[in-house]
C-alpha positions in Angstrom: 13.6 -43.2 23.2 12.6 -44.7 19.8 15.3 -46.0 17.6 14.6 -43.6 14.7 15.1 -40.7 17.0 18.3 -42.1 18.4 19.5 -42.7 14.8 18.6 -39.1 13.8 20.6 -37.6 16.6 23.4 -40.2 16.5 22.7 -41.6 19.9 22.8 -45.3 18.9 25.5 -47.5 20.2 28.1 -47.5 17.5 31.8 -47.7 17.8 32.7 -47.1 14.1 34.5 -44.2 12.8 31.2 -42.6 11.5 29.5 -42.5 14.9 30.5 -38.9 15.6 29.4 -37.6 12.2 25.7 -38.0 12.9 25.5 -35.5 15.8 27.6 -33.1 13.9 25.4 -33.4 10.8 22.3 -32.8 13.0 23.9 -29.6 14.4 25.0 -28.4 11.0 21.4 -29.0 9.6 19.9 -27.1 12.6 22.4 -24.3 12.1 21.7 -24.0 8.4 17.9 -23.9 9.1 18.4 -21.1 11.7 20.6 -19.1 9.3 17.9 -19.4 6.6 15.2 -18.3 9.0 17.3 -15.3 10.2 18.2 -14.2 6.7 14.5 -14.3 5.7 13.7 -12.2 8.7 16.4 -9.7 8.0 15.3 -9.4 4.3 11.7 -8.7 5.4 12.9 -6.1 7.9 15.0 -4.4 5.3 12.0 -4.2 2.9 10.1 -1.7 5.0 8.5 1.0 3.0 9.8 4.5 3.7 9.5 8.0 2.2 9.8 8.0 -1.6 12.3 10.7 -2.7 10.9 10.5 -6.3 7.2 11.1 -5.6 4.9 13.2 -3.6 1.1 12.7 -3.0 -1.2 15.5 -2.2 -4.8 15.1 -1.2 -6.9 18.3 -1.2 -10.5 18.6 -0.1 -12.4 20.3 -2.9 -15.9 20.3 -1.3 -17.6 18.8 1.8 -21.3 19.0 1.0 -23.6 18.4 -2.0 -27.1 19.4 -3.1 -27.0 23.0 -1.9 -29.7 25.1 -3.7 -31.5 22.0 -5.1 -34.2 19.7 -3.9 -31.4 17.4 -2.7 -30.2 19.9 -0.1 -29.9 18.6 3.4 -32.5 19.6 6.1 -29.6 20.0 8.6 -28.8 23.7 7.9 -29.0 27.1 9.7 -32.3 27.9 8.0 -33.9 25.0 9.9 -32.3 25.8 13.2 -29.2 23.6 13.1 -26.0 25.3 14.4 -23.6 24.6 12.9 -25.6 23.8 9.8 -24.6 22.4 6.4 -25.1 25.7 4.5 -22.5 25.4 1.7 -20.3 23.1 -0.2 -17.2 24.3 1.7 -18.3 25.1 5.3 -16.7 22.1 6.9 -20.1 20.5 7.9 -21.0 17.1 6.4 -24.6 16.0 6.7 -26.2 12.6 6.0 -25.9 11.5 2.4 -23.4 14.2 1.5 -20.5 13.5 -0.7 -17.1 14.9 0.1 -14.8 15.5 -2.9 -11.0 15.2 -2.8 -8.5 15.9 -5.5 -5.5 13.5 -5.5 -2.3 14.8 -7.1 0.8 12.6 -7.7 4.0 14.6 -8.4 6.6 12.5 -10.0 10.1 13.8 -9.5 13.2 13.1 -11.7 14.9 9.8 -10.7 15.9 6.4 -12.0 13.7 4.5 -14.4 11.1 2.7 -12.4 7.6 1.2 -12.4 5.1 2.5 -9.9 1.7 0.9 -9.2 -1.0 3.1 -7.7 -3.9 1.1 -6.3 -7.1 3.1 -6.2 -8.9 0.9 -3.8 -12.5 1.9 -2.8 -13.8 1.1 0.6 -17.2 1.2 2.3 -16.9 5.0 2.9 -14.5 6.0 0.1 -15.0 5.5 -3.6 -13.1 6.8 -6.6 -16.1 8.1 -8.5 -14.6 10.1 -11.3 -11.3 10.9 -12.8 -9.5 7.5 -12.7 -8.8 7.7 -16.4 -7.5 11.3 -16.4 -5.3 10.5 -13.3 -3.8 7.4 -14.9 -2.8 9.1 -18.1 0.5 9.1 -20.0 2.8 12.0 -19.8 6.2 12.7 -21.5 8.5 9.9 -20.5 5.7 8.1 -18.7 3.4 5.3 -20.0 0.3 4.5 -18.0 -2.0 1.5 -17.9 -5.2 1.3 -16.0 -6.4 -2.2 -15.0 -9.4 -2.2 -12.7 -8.4 -0.1 -9.6 -4.6 -0.2 -10.4 -2.7 2.4 -12.4 0.7 1.2 -13.5 3.1 3.9 -14.4 6.4 3.1 -16.3 8.6 6.1 -15.7 11.7 6.8 -17.8 14.9 8.0 -16.1 14.6 11.7 -15.4 10.9 12.0 -16.3 8.7 14.4 -14.2 5.0 14.9 -14.2 2.0 16.0 -12.1 -1.0 13.7 -12.4 -4.3 14.8 -11.0 
């Protein structure tokens, strides 16, 4: 065993009164490191996101097809022999190149003063096309800041609102 490793764990031949302190110091350091690692794990476990008693999010489908009655109407409809066909904006059938529209409502309930960040992240198949500015709007007791795809809401104690 190399001397530096023996020295670290206190395994060198020493008959002085400090010889027993080195192994004890190594055990204390190991115990302290394990305690820090466990406390970090426990903190992360306790930070799990759960239901928010002060907010409610509703997502409502407004339409599931586009272009009906125009030159942009899909060929995939009952008139062309497709059953089911995409015949209206609310028939539950989505054809190629259709756009589905949703309305997102955030209901803020009375509670403590807090800051809430709502990230409106687009993806390959989902994009927030219209209404970001009207969704991220101030209300009584609530200030709102829109920065890119994030709406930051500073909510005063007891404030309530419905943002759509």
